[in-house]
C-alpha positions, -999 to +999 in steps of 0.1 A: +176+060+569+177+096+579+155+116+603+137+147+592+115+172+611+081+185+602+080+223+605+052+244+619+038+248+583+040+210+578+070+212+555+097+185+556+132+191+543+146+161+524+181+155+537+210+163+514+222+127+510+187+115+498+183+145+475+216+137+458+208+100+455+175+108+438+187+138+418+161+162+433+165+199+427+146+229+441+109+230+429+110+194+419+077+175+421+074+145+443+046+119+448+034+114+484+015+084+495+003+073+530+003+035+533-005+018+566+019+036+590+044+047+563+047+080+544+062+073+510+078+102+491+092+095+456+103+116+427+077+125+401+091+117+367+068+132+341+070+116+308+079+141+280+053+145+253+052+161+220+078+167+192+108+173+215+105+142+237+131+123+216+155+152+215+159+156+253+171+120+257+159+118+294+178+150+305+164+175+329+145+201+307+163+230+322+197+215+316+187+206+280+176+242+272+208+256+287+228+232+265+209+243+234+214+280+242+252+274+245+252+257+211+232+286+196+255+312+211+286+294+198+271+297+163+269+335+164 
């Protein structure tokens, strides 16, 4: 367990080790829950919907689009 500090604007920086373990990136959404005397913060994993959900195969959407762009550039 790692200690973090609440800033003057009530922001908490998630320590590097924990970010890496959970695969969190800047602007990632997290779920926050207060339960008894605990504060629970966990990654928000939105389920993909629509036609492309099977194509992404669980990848981060940004990484998936970058991969597609590289494939398209290789074709030209």
